[in-house]
LUMRO-564977 format. One record per atom (N, C-alpha, C): x, y, z. Coordinates in steps of 0.1 Angstrom, whole numbers, padded with zeros to 4 digits, always signed. Example, Ala and Ser with C-alpha at 12.3 -4.5 7.8 and 13.67 -1.06 7.14 Angstrom:
! LUMRO-564977
+0132-0057+0078;+0123-0045+0078;+0132-0033+0078;+0128-0022+0071;+0137-0011+0071;+0129+0000+0079;
! end
This chain:
! LUMRO-564977
+0008-0013+0000;+0000+0000+0000;+0009+0013+0000;+0019+0012+0008;+0029+0023+0008;+0035+0026-0006;+0039+0015-0013;+0045+0016-0026;+0033+0022-0036;+0021+0019-0034;+0011+0024-0043;+0009+0039-0040;+0010+0043-0027;+0009+0057-0024;+0021+0065-0030;+0032+0059-0030;+0044+0066-0035;+0042+0067-0050;+0037+0057-0058;+0035+0058-0072;+0025+0069-0075;+0014+0070-0067;+0004+0081-0069;+0010+0094-0068;+0018+0096-0057;+0024+0109-0055;+0034+0113-0066;+0041+0102-0071;+0051+0105-0082;+0043+0109-0095;+0032+0102-0097;+0024+0106-0109;+0018+0119-0107;+0014+0123-0096;+0008+0136-0094;+0019+0147-0096;+0031+0144-0091;+0042+0154-0094;+0045+0156-0108;+0045+0145-0115;+0048+0145-0129;+0037+0153-0137;+0024+0151-0133;+0013+0159-0139;+0015+0173-0135;+0019+0177-0124;+0020+0192-0120;+0031+0197-0129;+0042+0190-0131;+0053+0196-0139;+0049+0197-0153;+0041+0187-0158;+0036+0188-0172;+0026+0200-0174;+0019+0202-0164;+0010+0214-0166;+0017+0227-0165;+0028+0228-0157;+0036+0240-0156;+0042+0243-0170;+0049+0232-0175;+0056+0234-0188;+0046+0237-0199;+0034+0230-0199;+0024+0234-0210;+0019+0248-0209;+0016+0253-0196;+0011+0266-0195;+0021+0277-0198;+0034+0273-0195;+0045+0283-0198;+0047+0284-0213;+0047+0272-0220;+0049+0272-0235;+0038+0279-0242;+0026+0276-0238;+0014+0282-0245;+0013+0297-0241;+0016+0300-0228;+0017+0314-0224;+0026+0322-0232;+0038+0316-0236;+0048+0323-0244;+0042+0326-0258;+0035+0316-0264;+0029+0317-0277;+0018+0328-0277;+0010+0329-0266;+0000+0339-0265;+0007+0353-0263;+0018+0353-0256;+0025+0366-0255;+0030+0371-0268;+0035+0362-0276;+0041+0366-0289;+0029+0369-0299;+0017+0363-0297;+0005+0366-0305;+0001+0380-0302;+0001+0384-0289;-0003+0397-0285;+0007+0408-0290;+0020+0405-0289;+0029+0414-0294;+0029+0417-0308;+0026+0405-0316;+0025+0407-0330;+0012+0415-0335;+0001+0412-0328;-0011+0419-0332;-0009+0434-0328;-0004+0437-0316;-0002+0451-0312;+0007+0458-0321;+0018+0452-0325;+0027+0458-0335;+0021+0462-0348;+0012+0453-0352;+0006+0454-0365;-0006+0464-0366;-0014+0464-0355;-0026+0472-0354;-0024+0485-0349;-0013+0487-0340;-0010+0499-0333;-0022+0504-0325;-0029+0495-0319;-0040+0499-0310;-0038+0495-0296;-0031+0503-0288;-0027+0500-0274;-0040+0497-0265;-0052+0502-0270;-0063+0500-0261;-0068+0486-0260;-0063+0478-0269;-0066+0463-0268;-0057+0455-0259;-0047+0461-0255;-0036+0454-0248;-0042+0447-0234;-0049+0456-0227;-0054+0451-0214;-0063+0439-0216;-0072+0439-0226;-0081+0429-0230;-0073+0416-0233;-0064+0418-0242;-0056+0406-0247;-0048+0399-0236;-0043+0407-0226;-0035+0402-0215;-0044+0394-0206;-0056+0400-0203;-0065+0393-0194;-0070+0380-0200;-0075+0381-0213;-0079+0369-0220;-0068+0358-0221;-0056+0363-0224;-0045+0353-0225;-0043+0346-0212;-0043+0353-0201;-0040+0347-0188;-0051+0337-0185;-0064+0341-0187;-0075+0332-0183;-0075+0320-0192;-0073+0321-0205;-0072+0310-0214;-0061+0301-0211;-0049+0306-0207;-0038+0298-0204;-0041+0290-0190;-0048+0297-0181;-0051+0291-0169;-0061+0280-0170;-0068+0279-0181;-0077+0268-0183;-0070+0255-0188;-0057+0256-0191;-0050+0244-0197;-0050+0233-0186;-0047+0235-0174;-0048+0224-0163;-0062+0218-0162;-0072+0227-0165;-0086+0221-0164;-0089+0211-0175;-0082+0212-0186;-0084+0203-0197;-0082+0188-0193;-0073+0186-0184;-0070+0172-0180;-0082+0166-0173;-0091+0173-0166;-0103+0167-0160;-0115+0170-0167;-0116+0182-0172;-0129+0185-0180;-0124+0191-0194;-0120+0181-0203;-0115+0186-0215;-0126+0194-0225;-0138+0189-0224;-0148+0195-0233;-0152+0209-0228;-0155+0210-0214;-0159+0222-0209;-0147+0233-0210;-0135+0228-0207;-0124+0237-0208;-0122+0242-0222;-0123+0233-0233;-0121+0237-0246;-0132+0247-0251;-0145+0244-0247;-0155+0254-0251;-0152+0267-0244;-0148+0268-0232;-0145+0280-0226;-0133+0288-0234;-0123+0280-0238;-0112+0287-0245;-0117+0291-0259;-0126+0283-0266;-0131+0288-0278;-0140+0301-0277;-0148+0302-0265;-0155+0315-0263;-0145+0326-0260;-0134+0324-0253;-0125+0334-0251;-0118+0338-0265;-0117+0329-0274;-0110+0332-0287;-0119+0342-0295;-0132+0343-0291;-0140+0353-0298;-0135+0367-0295;-0129+0369-0282;-0126+0382-0277;-0112+0387-0281;-0102+0377-0282;-0089+0381-0283;-0080+0370-0291;-0071+0374-0299;-0063+0363-0305;-0052+0357-0295;-0052+0363-0283;-0044+0358-0273;-0049+0344-0268;-0062+0341-0271;-0067+0328-0267;-0066+0318-0278;-0060+0322-0289;-0059+0312-0300;-0050+0300-0297;-0038+0302-0292;-0029+0290-0288;-0035+0281-0277;-0041+0286-0267;-0047+0278-0257;-0059+0270-0263;-0067+0278-0271;-0079+0271-0278;-0074+0260-0287;-0064+0261-0294;-0058+0251-0302;-0055+0239-0293;-0048+0241-0282;-0045+0230-0273;-0057+0223-0268;-0068+0231-0265;-0081+0225-0260;-0087+0216-0271;-0087+0221-0283;-0093+0213-0294;-0086+0200-0296;-0073+0201-0296;-0065+0188-0298;-0068+0178-0286;-0068+0184-0274;-0070+0175-0262;-0083+0168-0263;-0093+0175-0267;-0107+0168-0268;-0106+0158-0279;-0099+0161-0291;-0098+0151-0301;-0091+0138-0298;-0081+0139-0287;-0073+0128-0283;-0082+0120-0273;-0091+0125-0266;-0097+0119-0255;-0113+0116-0257;-0119+0121-0266;-0133+0120-0267;-0137+0114-0281;-0149+0108-0282;-0153+0103-0295;-0154+0114-0306;-0154+0110-0318;-0152+0118-0329;-0164+0129-0330;-0175+0124-0326;-0187+0133-0327;-0185+0145-0317;-0181+0142-0305;-0179+0152-0295;-0167+0161-0299;-0156+0155-0304;-0145+0162-0308;-0149+0172-0320;-0157+0167-0329;-0161+0176-0341;-0169+0187-0336;-0178+0186-0326;-0186+0197-0322;-0177+0207-0314;-0167+0203-0307;-0157+0212-0301;-0149+0219-0311;-0145+0212-0322;-0137+0218-0332;-0146+0229-0339;-0158+0226-0341;-0168+0235-0348;-0169+0248-0339;-0169+0246-0326;-0170+0258-0317;-0158+0266-0319;-0147+0260-0320;-0134+0267-0321;-0133+0275-0335;-0139+0269-0345;-0140+0276-0358;-0149+0289-0358;-0161+0286-0350;-0170+0298-0349;-0163+0309-0340;-0156+0305-0330;-0149+0315-0322;-0139+0323-0329;-0132+0317-0337;-0121+0324-0344;-0128+0332-0356;-0139+0327-0361;-0146+0335-0371;-0151+0348-0366;-0157+0347-0354;-0162+0359-0347;-0151+0369-0344;-0140+0364-0340;-0128+0372-0337;-0124+0379-0350;-0123+0372-0361;-0119+0379-0373;-0129+0389-0378;-0142+0388-0375;-0152+0397-0379;-0150+0412-0372;-0146+0411-0359;-0145+0424-0353;-0131+0428-0350;-0121+0419-0352;-0107+0423-0351;-0100+0416-0362;-0103+0420-0374;-0097+0413-0386;-0082+0415-0387;-0075+0405-0394;-0061+0406-0396;-0058+0414-0408;-0050+0424-0407;-0047+0432-0419;-0041+0425-0430;-0045+0426-0442;-0039+0419-0454;-0044+0405-0457;-0053+0400-0449;-0059+0387-0450;-0074+0388-0453;-0078+0382-0465;-0092+0382-0469;-0100+0373-0460;-0112+0377-0457;-0121+0369-0448;-0123+0355-0454;-0125+0354-0467;-0127+0341-0473;-0115+0331-0470;-0102+0337-0472;-0090+0329-0469;-0089+0326-0454;-0093+0335-0446;-0093+0332-0431;-0102+0320-0428;-0114+0321-0434;-0123+0309-0431;-0117+0296-0436;-0111+0296-0447;-0105+0284-0452;-0094+0280-0443;-0086+0288-0439;-0074+0285-0430;-0080+0280-0416;-0090+0287-0411;-0096+0283-0399;-0102+0270-0398;-0110+0266-0409;-0116+0253-0410;-0104+0242-0412;-0094+0245-0420;-0083+0236-0423;-0075+0232-0410;-0072+0243-0403;-0064+0241-0390;-0072+0232-0380;-0085+0235-0378;-0092+0228-0368;-0096+0213-0373;-0097+0211-0386;-0099+0198-0392;-0086+0190-0390;-0074+0196-0392;-0061+0189-0389;-0060+0186-0375;-0064+0195-0366;-0063+0192-0352;-0072+0180-0349;-0084+0180-0355;-0093+0169-0351;-0088+0156-0357;-0083+0156-0369;-0078+0143-0375;-0066+0139-0367;-0056+0148-0363;-0045+0143-0356;-0049+0138-0343;-0057+0144-0335;-0062+0139-0322;-0069+0125-0322;-0077+0124-0333;-0083+0111-0334;-0074+0100-0338;-0064+0103-0346;-0053+0093-0349;-0045+0089-0337;-0042+0098-0329;-0035+0096-0316;-0043+0087-0307;-0057+0091-0306;-0065+0083-0298;-0066+0068-0303;-0068+0067-0316;-0068+0053-0321;-0056+0046-0319;-0044+0052-0320;-0031+0046-0318;-0030+0041-0304;-0033+0050-0294;-0033+0047-0281;-0042+0035-0276;-0054+0035-0282;-0063+0024-0280;-0058+0011-0286;-0052+0011-0297;-0046+0000-0303;-0034-0005-0295;-0025+0002-0290;-0014-0001-0281;-0019-0007-0268;-0030-0001-0263;-0036-0006-0250;-0042-0020-0253;-0048-0022-0264;-0055-0034-0268;-0044-0045-0269;-0033-0041-0277;-0022-0052-0278;-0016-0055-0265;-0014-0045-0256;-0008-0048-0243;-0017-0056-0235;-0030-0054-0235;-0039-0063-0228;-0039-0077-0234;-0039-0077-0247;-0040-0091-0254;-0027-0098-0250;-0015-0092-0250;-0003-0098-0247;-0003-0103-0232;-0009-0094-0223;-0010-0098-0209;-0020-0111-0207;-0031-0110-0215;-0040-0122-0214;-0033-0135-0219;-0026-0133-0231;-0019-0145-0236;-0008-0150-0227;-0001-0141-0219;+0008-0145-0209;+0001-0153-0198;-0010-0147-0194;-0017-0153-0183;-0023-0167-0187;-0028-0167-0200;-0033-0180-0205;-0022-0191-0206;-0011-0186-0211;+0001-0196-0212;+0005-0201-0198;+0005-0192-0188;+0008-0197-0175;-0002-0206-0170;-0015-0204-0173;-0025-0213-0169;-0024-0227-0175;-0020-0227-0188;-0019-0239-0195;-0007-0247-0190;+0004-0239-0187;+0015-0246-0182;+0012-0253-0168;+0005-0245-0160;+0001-0251-0147;-0008-0263-0149;-0017-0263-0158;-0026-0273-0161;-0018-0286-0165;-0009-0283-0174;+0000-0294-0180;+0008-0301-0169;+0014-0292-0160;+0021-0298-0149;+0012-0306-0140;+0000-0301-0137;-0009-0308-0128;-0013-0322-0134;-0016-0321-0148;-0020-0334-0155;-0008-0344-0155;+0003-0339-0157;+0015-0348-0157;+0018-0353-0144;+0017-0345-0133;+0018-0350-0119;+0008-0361-0116;-0004-0358-0120;-0015-0368-0117;-0012-0381-0125;-0008-0380-0138;-0005-0392-0145;+0006-0400-0139;+0017-0393-0135;+0028-0401-0129;+0024-0406-0115;+0016-0399-0108;+0012-0404-0095;+0003-0416-0097;-0006-0417-0108;-0013-0429-0111;-0004-0441-0114;+0006-0438-0122;+0016-0449-0125;+0022-0454-0113;+0026-0445-0104;+0033-0450-0091;+0022-0457-0082;+0010-0453-0084;-0002-0460-0076;-0003-0475-0081;-0002-0476-0094;-0003-0489-0099;+0008-0498-0094;+0019-0493-0095;+0032-0500-0091;+0031-0503-0077;+0027-0494-0068;+0026-0497-0054;+0015-0507-0050;+0004-0506-0056;-0007-0516-0054;-0002-0529-0058;+0006-0530-0070;+0010-0544-0073;+0020-0549-0063;+0029-0540-0057;+0039-0544-0048;+0032-0549-0035;+0022-0542-0030;+0016-0545-0018;+0008-0558-0018;+0002-0560-0031;-0005-0573-0032;+0004-0584-0031;+0017-0584-0037;+0026-0594-0036;+0031-0596-0021;+0032-0586-0014;+0035-0587+0000;+0024-0594+0008;+0012-0591+0004;+0001-0597+0011;+0000-0612+0008;+0003-0616-0004;+0004-0630-0008;+0015-0637+0000;+0027-0632+0001;+0037-0639+0009;+0033-0638+0023;+0027-0628+0029;+0024-0629+0043;+0013-0639+0045;+0003-0640+0036;-0006-0650+0037;-0001-0664+0037;+0009-0666+0029;+0016-0680+0029;+0023-0683+0041;+0029-0673+0047;+0035-0675+0060;+0024-0678+0072;+0013-0672+0071;+0003-0673+0081;-0004-0687+0079;-0006-0692+0068;-0012-0705+0066;-0003-0717+0065;+0010-0714+0063;+0019-0726+0064;+0030-0723+0074;+0026-0723+0087;+0037-0721+0098;+0046-0733+0099;+0042-0744+0094;+0051-0756+0094;+0061-0757+0083;+0063-0747+0075;+0073-0747+0065;+0087-0747+0070;+0097-0752+0063;+0111-0753+0068;+0117-0740+0071;+0127-0739+0080;+0132-0726+0083;+0138-0719+0070;+0144-0727+0061;+0149-0721+0049;+0138-0714+0041;+0126-0720+0040;+0116-0714+0032;+0111-0701+0040;+0110-0702+0053;+0104-0691+0061;+0114-0679+0060;+0127-0682+0060;+0137-0671+0060;+0137-0665+0046;+0135-0674+0035;+0133-0668+0021;+0121-0660+0020;+0110-0663+0026;+0098-0656+0025;+0099-0643+0033;+0106-0643+0045;+0107-0632+0053;+0116-0622+0045;+0127-0627+0038;+0136-0618+0031;+0128-0611+0020;+0119-0620+0013;+0112-0614+0001;+0103-0602+0007;+0096-0605+0018;+0087-0595+0025;+0095-0582+0029;+0108-0584+0034;+0115-0573+0038;+0120-0564+0026;+0124-0571+0015;+0128-0565+0003;+0116-0557-0002;+0104-0564-0003;+0092-0557-0009;+0088-0546+0000;+0088-0547+0012;+0085-0535+0020;+0094-0523+0018;+0107-0525+0017;+0116-0516+0014;+0113-0509+0000;+0110-0518-0010;+0107-0511-0023;+0094-0504-0023;+0084-0509-0015;+0071-0502-0014;+0073-0489-0008;+0081-0488+0003;+0084-0474+0010;+0090-0465-0001;+0100-0470-0008;+0107-0461-0018;+0096-0457-0028;+0088-0466-0033;+0077-0461-0043;+0068-0451-0037;+0064-0453-0024;+0055-0444-0017;+0061-0430-0016;+0075-0431-0012;+0081-0417-0011;+0082-0411-0025;+0083-0418-0036;+0083-0412-0049;+0069-0406-0053;+0058-0413-0049;+0046-0408-0051;+0043-0395-0044;+0047-0394-0031;+0046-0382-0023;+0054-0371-0030;+0066-0374-0034;+0075-0363-0041;+0068-0359-0053;+0062-0367-0061;+0056-0362-0073;+0044-0353-0070;+0036-0356-0060;+0025-0348-0056;+0030-0334-0050;+0041-0334-0045;+0047-0321-0038;+0054-0313-0048;+0061-0319-0057;+0070-0311-0066;+0062-0302-0075;+0066-0289-0077;+0059-0280-0086;+0066-0281-0101;+0078-0286-0101;+0085-0288-0114;+0085-0303-0117;+0079-0307-0129;+0079-0321-0132;+0085-0322-0145;+0097-0329-0146;+0104-0331-0158;+0104-0346-0162;+0106-0355-0152;+0107-0369-0155;+0102-0377-0143;+0101-0389-0145;+0097-0398-0133;+0107-0397-0122;+0102-0397-0110;+0112-0395-0099;+0123-0406-0099;+0135-0402-0096;+0146-0413-0096;+0150-0417-0110;+0144-0411-0121;+0147-0416-0133;+0143-0429-0137;+0132-0435-0130;+0127-0448-0132;+0121-0449-0147;+0126-0459-0154;+0121-0460-0168;+0106-0465-0167;+0097-0460-0178;+0084-0465-0178;+0084-0480-0183;+0075-0487-0179;+0074-0501-0183;+0070-0502-0198;+0074-0512-0205;+0071-0515-0219;+0064-0529-0220;+0060-0532-0233;+0054-0545-0235;+0064-0556-0232;+0077-0554-0235;+0087-0563-0232;+0089-0567-0217;+0084-0559-0208;+0085-0562-0194;+0073-0571-0189;+0064-0574-0199;+0052-0582-0194;+0056-0596-0189;+0066-0602-0196;+0070-0616-0191;+0076-0615-0177;+0084-0604-0174;+0089-0603-0160;+0078-0601-0150;+0068-0593-0154;+0056-0591-0145;+0049-0605-0142;+0048-0613-0152;+0041-0626-0150;+0050-0635-0141;+0064-0634-0144;+0073-0642-0136;+0073-0638-0121;+0073-0625-0119;+0072-0620-0105;+0060-0625-0097;+0048-0625-0104;+0036-0630-0099;+0037-0645-0096;+0043-0651-0105;+0044-0667-0103;+0053-0669-0091;+0064-0662-0089;+0073-0664-0078;+0064-0661-0065;+0055-0652-0066;+0047-0650-0053;+0037-0661-0050;+0036-0671-0059;+0028-0682-0056;+0015-0682-0064;+0013-0673-0073;+0001-0673-0082;+0003-0682-0094;-0006-0691-0097;-0005-0700-0108;-0011-0692-0120;-0002-0690-0130;-0007-0682-0142;-0005-0690-0155;-0015-0692-0162;-0015-0699-0175;-0014-0688-0186;-0002-0686-0191;+0002-0675-0199;+0003-0679-0213;-0005-0673-0223;-0003-0676-0237;-0002-0664-0244;+0009-0662-0252;+0011-0650-0260;+0014-0653-0274;+0006-0647-0283;+0008-0649-0297;+0007-0635-0304;+0018-0628-0302;+0019-0615-0307;+0029-0614-0318;+0026-0609-0330;+0034-0608-0341;+0041-0594-0341;+0054-0594-0344;+0061-0582-0345;+0060-0573-0333;+0061-0579-0321;+0059-0571-0309;+0068-0558-0308;+0081-0558-0315;+0089-0547-0314;+0084-0535-0321;+0073-0537-0330;+0067-0525-0336;+0056-0519-0329;+0052-0525-0318;+0041-0520-0309;+0045-0506-0304;+0036-0496-0306;+0039-0483-0300;+0042-0482-0286;+0052-0475-0281;+0055-0476-0266;+0043-0472-0257;+0034-0463-0261;+0023-0460-0252;+0013-0471-0252;+0011-0478-0263;+0003-0490-0263;+0008-0501-0254;+0021-0503-0256;+0028-0513-0247;+0027-0510-0233;+0029-0497-0229;+0028-0494-0216;+0013-0496-0210;+0004-0492-0218;-0010-0494-0214;-0013-0509-0212;-0008-0517-0221;-0010-0532-0220;-0004-0538-0207;+0008-0532-0204;+0015-0537-0192;+0006-0533-0179;+0000-0521-0179;-0008-0516-0168;-0021-0525-0167;-0026-0528-0178;-0038-0537-0178;-0036-0550-0172;-0025-0557-0176;-0021-0570-0170;-0018-0568-0155;-0010-0557-0152;-0006-0555-0138;-0019-0553-0129;-0028-0546-0133;-0040-0543-0125;-0049-0556-0125;-0050-0564-0135;-0057-0577-0135;-0050-0586-0125;-0037-0588-0125;-0031-0597-0116;-0032-0593-0102;-0031-0579-0100;-0033-0574-0086;-0046-0577-0081;-0057-0576-0089;-0071-0578-0084;-0073-0594-0082;-0066-0601-0091;-0067-0615-0089;-0062-0620-0075;-0050-0614-0072;-0044-0618-0059;-0052-0613-0047;-0059-0601-0049;-0067-0596-0038;-0079-0604-0036;-0086-0608-0047;-0100-0612-0046;-0101-0627-0048;-0091-0633-0054;-0091-0647-0057;-0078-0654-0054;-0073-0651-0042;-0060-0657-0039;-0060-0672-0039;-0049-0678-0044;-0049-0692-0045;-0055-0699-0057;-0062-0691-0065;-0068-0696-0078;-0060-0693-0089;-0060-0702-0099;-0052-0700-0111;-0057-0688-0119;-0049-0682-0126;-0052-0670-0135;-0048-0674-0149;-0057-0671-0158;-0055-0674-0173;-0053-0660-0179;-0042-0659-0187;-0038-0647-0193;-0036-0650-0208;-0043-0644-0217;-0041-0646-0231;-0038-0631-0238;-0027-0631-0245;-0024-0618-0252;-0021-0621-0266;-0027-0615-0276;-0025-0618-0290;-0028-0605-0297;-0024-0605-0310;-0025-0593-0319;-0014-0591-0329;-0016-0582-0338;-0006-0580-0348;-0008-0566-0354;+0002-0561-0360;+0001-0547-0366;-0010-0546-0376;-0018-0535-0376;-0029-0532-0385;-0042-0537-0379;-0041-0544-0369;-0054-0548-0362;-0056-0542-0348;-0053-0550-0338;-0053-0546-0324;-0045-0555-0315;-0042-0550-0303;-0036-0559-0293;-0047-0563-0283;-0050-0575-0282;-0060-0580-0273;-0055-0587-0260;-0060-0583-0249;-0057-0589-0236;-0069-0595-0230;-0068-0607-0226;-0079-0614-0218;-0073-0621-0206;-0079-0616-0194;-0074-0622-0181;-0086-0626-0174;-0086-0639-0170;-0097-0645-0162;-0092-0653-0151;-0102-0654-0140;-0098-0661-0129;-0112-0665-0121;-0112-0676-0114;-0124-0679-0107;-0127-0669-0096;-0140-0666-0094;-0144-0657-0084;-0139-0662-0070;-0135-0653-0062;-0131-0657-0047;-0142-0659-0038;-0139-0658-0026;-0149-0659-0015;-0155-0646-0011;-0152-0635-0019;-0157-0622-0016;-0149-0614-0006;-0140-0619+0001;-0132-0613+0010;-0118-0609+0005;-0115-0596+0003;-0102-0594-0004;-0090-0597+0005;-0079-0602-0001;-0067-0603+0008;-0062-0592+0013;-0063-0581+0006;-0057-0567+0010;-0068-0557+0006;-0069-0547+0015;-0078-0536+0012;-0074-0528+0000;-0084-0523-0008;-0081-0514-0019;-0090-0502-0020;-0087-0493-0029;-0096-0481-0029;-0108-0483-0037;-0108-0494-0045;-0120-0496-0054;-0121-0488-0066;-0110-0481-0069;-0110-0472-0082;-0100-0477-0092;-0094-0488-0089;-0083-0493-0098;-0088-0495-0112;-0100-0503-0113;-0106-0505-0127;-0111-0493-0133;-0116-0483-0125;-0121-0470-0131;-0109-0463-0137;-0099-0462-0131;-0087-0455-0136;-0082-0463-0147;-0082-0476-0147;-0077-0484-0159;-0086-0482-0171;-0099-0481-0169;-0108-0479-0180;-0105-0465-0187;-0102-0455-0178;-0099-0442-0184;-0086-0443-0192;-0077-0450-0186;-0063-0450-0193;-0065-0457-0207;-0073-0468-0207;-0075-0475-0220;-0082-0467-0230;-0092-0460-0226;-0100-0451-0235;-0091-0439-0239;-0082-0435-0231;-0073-0423-0237;-0064-0429-0247;-0060-0442-0246;-0052-0448-0257;-0060-0452-0269;-0072-0450-0269;-0081-0453-0281;-0087-0467-0280;-0085-0474-0270;-0090-0487-0269;-0103-0489-0261;-0107-0502-0259;-0118-0505-0251;-0116-0514-0240;-0123-0514-0229;-0121-0523-0217;-0134-0527-0212;-0135-0540-0210;-0147-0546-0205;-0143-0555-0192;-0151-0555-0182;-0147-0563-0171;-0160-0567-0164;-0160-0578-0157;-0172-0583-0150;-0172-0598-0149;-0183-0602-0143;-0185-0617-0141;-0191-0624-0154;-0184-0634-0158;-0187-0641-0171;-0200-0651-0167;-0206-0656-0178;-0217-0666-0175;-0212-0678-0167;-0199-0682-0169;-0194-0694-0162;-0190-0692-0148;-0192-0679-0144;-0189-0675-0129;-0175-0670-0127;-0167-0670-0138;-0153-0665-0137;-0154-0649-0139;-0144-0643-0133;-0142-0629-0134;-0133-0627-0147;-0138-0619-0156;-0131-0618-0169;-0128-0602-0171;-0114-0600-0175;-0111-0586-0179;-0105-0587-0193;-0112-0580-0202;-0108-0579-0216;-0105-0565-0221;-0094-0564-0227;-0090-0551-0233;-0086-0552-0248;-0089-0541-0255;-0085-0542-0269;-0078-0528-0272;-0066-0528-0276;-0058-0516-0279;-0055-0515-0293;-0056-0503-0300;-0053-0501-0314;-0039-0503-0317;-0036-0510-0328;-0022-0512-0332;-0021-0509-0347;-0017-0496-0350;-0016-0492-0364;-0004-0498-0371;-0004-0498-0384;+0007-0503-0391;+0019-0494-0391;
! end
């Protein structure tokens, strides 16, 4: 607020100095006009009138800043009495032309023309015909009107361009913020899928320890080591999710972790098998290396979410996974498993399939899931695979 007051005071000071300079300059012109007319006419009796009118007309110049139309009309009226008011009246006409619509400015210019015409009638200029005076009078005020309107249009254009540039800058900032938010959300979703998969594996190992306490010490130690490693990885992934949601600058995945591809699908299946899930995996994919990376990543997430749900809701049951497709057609994924007892092995948010459906739709594919007529839970996805 203090800074704003300082700016206002500085602007007021500049305005005062501008008014002083303008009054001084125009006053000098009025003085020269009085001297010229007195020298030519040799009529000292008009001197007092010219001086008074010149002082009043120049004194109206600061008024033009606040009341341009009223000030200019008053100066035009004074121009009827004395040529000393001609320079201030010219300033008033130009000021109105710069700040008011063309209709108002034209009326003020017409008043100026009439004022100087009346002045010429009763105080004519020696050696200048009345007809020529009218022509010059109209031409000068028309030039002032055109010049002022051009300056007004130019100022409005510059203001419009400045506002447009400011809006474009604000819009660009908003788009950048939205892009960062979208990217942050997308990466958080990626990490959520990874974390959910990791926790489901831990739950499977913990369930095996709970239901097979008679296992050999070697197997118990191995399972405990897997759980410890998995917990450490889960904590690291959770920390990455939190960092993604906190960071305002998003350039790449936290820690430089590469995005999964279709080639990582076999490793995902092997990891689930190591956790004790029986998976019947059949893959008949032609030219898998030509699969677009985004499509391969989406396929990986579909299988990951399907295996995670199978471990949660149908632990101990076999899972059937079929992946086939070729370029020019589509990549099809079908994952099915028997329905469980309805009690999930690990709690979930219930939004995994919702987010997966959105991901598949954004990739241009389709996703269906639900209970099949044979009682098995089936997850089917179809992703486009252009040539």
